[in-house]
N, C-alpha and C positions, 0 to 999 in steps of 0.2 A: 879630468874630474876635479883634481885638486885646485886648478885655476878657477873653476866655476864656484867652488865652495868659498874661496877667498873673495870673489866678487860679490857673492850674496852676503857675506859678513860685512863687507864695506858698505853695501846698500842699506843694511839694517843698523849700521853703527849709530846713525843719528837717533833712531828710536831707542836703542839700548842705552845710549848715553843720556837721553832725556829722562828715562825712567828713574834715574838716580835722584832726580830733583823733584819728581812729583810725589804727592802723598795720597791723594784721593780720599780725604777724610771729611766727615761731616754727616749729619743726620739727613740732609736734604741734597739731592743731586738734581741739577737742571741742565739738560743737554739742549743746545740750540743749534739748529741747522739752517743755513741760508741758501736760497735758490734764486737764480736770476732767470729772466725770460727774454728770448729774442723776439724779433718782429713776428715770427710765426707761432709765438707762445710756447716754444719748446723750452722745457725746464732743464736747468743745469745746476747741480749742487756746487756751491762756490765757497761755503763757509761752514766750519764746525768748531764748537767750543763747549766745554763742560765747566759748570760752576758747582762748587760745593759750599753748603751753608751749615752752620750749627743750628741748634733748636731755637736760638734767639733771633735768627735771621741774619747773623753776621756772616759775610762771605769769607771763607777760609782759603779757598784756592780757585783759580781759573786756569784751564788748560786749553790753549788754542792750537788747532791743527793746521798745517800748511805753513809754508815759508814764502817770503817775498819773491825769491828767485827759484823756488822749488815748491810749487803749490800742490803738493800731494796731501790729501786729507787724512792719510794714515800716519803722517810724520808730525811730531810735535814741534812747533815753532816758537811758542811763547808760553810762559808759565808765570802766574802771579800768586804769591802766598802772603796772607795777611795774619797778623797777630794782634790780640786785643788785651786791654787791661780795664777791668770794671766796665765792660761793654763798650769801651772806646777804642777805636782803631789806633794802634801805636806804631806799627811798622809794616811796610809793604816791600816785599822783595820781588824783583822782576828778573826773569831769565829770558833772553831772546837770542834766536839764531836765524839768520836771514837766508843762507844758501844751503844746499844739500849737505855739504861736508863741514859746514861751520860749527865750531864749538859754541856753547852757550856763553853769552856775555851777561854778567850780573850787575844790576844796579839796585839800590834800595832807598826808601824814603823813611824818615822818622818824623812823627807828628807830635805837636805840643799843643796843650790846651790851657786856657786861663781858669780862674777860680769858679767861673760860671759855666765851665765845661764847653766853652766855645773854642773852635779850632783857631789858633793864632799863628802857627808857623809850620811849614813843611820844609825839611832839609833833604835834598837829594844827593846821594853819594855814588861814586863808581865802585867797581869791585876791589879797588885798592884803598877804599875808605877815604878818598879825597872828595871834598865837597864840590859838587857840580853847580848847584843853584839853590836859592832859598826863595820860598814864597811866603809872604807875610799877609795876614788878615787883620784889618783894623775895623772896629765897630763904633758907630755913633748911634744916636737914637734913630731907629728905623732905616739905618744905612749900613751896608757892609762893603768894604773895599778890599780888593785883592791886588797885591803888588808883586810883580814878577821879576824884579831886577832888570827891567827893560824900559823902553821909552814910553810905554803906555801902561795903564792899570784899569781894572774893571771896577765899576761902581754899581751896586744894586740898591734900589730904594723900595721900601715896603710900606703898606698902609697900616692902619690900626688893627686890621684883622690878619696881619702878617702875610698878606698877599703881595707878590712883587708887582710894582706898578711902573718901574722904570729900570732899564739896564743900559749902562753907558760904558763905552770905552773912551778913556780920556788920556791926553798926553801928560806925562808926569811933570814936565817943566812948566807948562802953561795952564793945565787943567781944561784945555780946550777939548770939546767933544770930537772924537774921531768917527764913531758911529753910535747910534741910539736906537733902543727898542722900547716903545711906550705901550703899556698894557691897559686894557679896559675889560670890565667884567659884566656879563649878563647873568641870567639865572643859572645857566649851565655851561657857559662858554667863556673862554678867555681869548681876547683878540689882541694880537701884538702887531704894531706898526713899526717896521724897521726902516731906518734911513741912514745912509752914509754921508759923511761930511769930509771926504778926503781932500777936496779942493783941487782935484786933478782933472776936472771936466768930465769925469766918467762916473758920476754918482749913480747909486742904485737904491731901490726900495723894494719892499715886499710886505705882504700881509700874511700873518699866521693866525689861524683860528683853531683853538683847541676846545673840544667839547667833551663833557663828562656825564656819566650816568648818575642815578640817585645815590649810589655808593661812593660818589666822588672819584670814580675811576675813569681815566681817559679812554674814550671810545673812538675818537676820530681826530685827525689833524689835517687841515687844509692849508697849503702854502700857495700863494698867488704872487708870481713875479713875472719874468719874461715867459715863463711857462707855468703850468699848474700841476701841483702834486697833491694827492689825497692818500692818507694813511688810515687804515682801519685796525682797531685793536680788539681781539676776541679773547674771552676768558673761559676757563673750565668751570665746572660746578664747584670745585674747591676754591675758586677765586684766583688761581694762578693765570698769568698770561699764557695762552696756548698758541696764538697766531698773531703776526703783524703782517699786514698786506699793504704794499705800496703801489699806487697807480699814478701814471703820468699822462698829461694831456699837453701836446705841443702846438695846438692851434685853437681856433675859436669854436670848434665843433662840439665841445663838451663831451667828447668821446674819450674815455680814459682806458689805458691799457695796463694790465698787470705787468710790472717790471721787476718786482722783488718780493720775496716771501720769507718770513722767519717762522720756524716751527719750534715750539718748546715742548720738551718731554720731562715730566717731573717724577722722581722716585723718592719716596720717604721711608726711612728705616723705622722710625718710631711712630708715635701717634700723630694724627693730623694736627698741624699747627693752627693756632688761633688766627683769626682774620687780621689782627694787627701785625703778626709776623709775616703773613702772606703779603700784605700791603707793603711792608718794609722791603721784602725781597723783590716785589714788582718794581718798586721805585728805584732799585739798584740797576734795573734795565732801562727804565724810562728817563730818569734824570729830568723830570718835568717839574 
């Protein structure tokens, strides 16, 4: 009997240990569950995460369940905690554990802004406060560059309406384009044409079509490459995302199969947030 108790304690140690670093604070909690589907459309839960936001729509904490080598959705594998100053993200602390008995490893990021409140630098540190890497952001007229301390950097070009019209990855030394995504706009859609320029004889391209409703919320995404993907976005009466459905088609039949589903559950402690806050929270999931 004593041996059984010890084994149970060891099995639950990862959960108990993780509870020391989670806070579960915030006026708004959004739980997200992910489901995959096999060829027979049998559903399997593969993903679970909880997000906590304050009344201004700032994400305070994310708790992801399951680990890379121990994917049990009752065990915490990743935690992110954010702190703000004057509504600007200042610090991000991450705790991650990969295997069943692994302790959590901590890293953190510190963010800096210029006098126009634009993000200009992110420094990432390990748990011993040693600098791991630095990301720098440089701004020109209608252009934003992201430099990663690597051989390439990201360039984003915007039009007069602040819509992105070009996204390029370029080599730092030569400024030669490695890949490029050029965007065009219709009344309610954004069309992106992606092309690589690797120079290895194995170039690839794809088309991405994002469509929006009258409230400027994304409602669908179509990706056309060597196969086709269709993503649908559904919203609740309060304006929050409630479902994201992904369908794939691998031939010319135009017959799509449901392959992945995300379900969102929202709990609000205080009064219903304004639509601006709801849109801010939605954008933290979409990154569109």
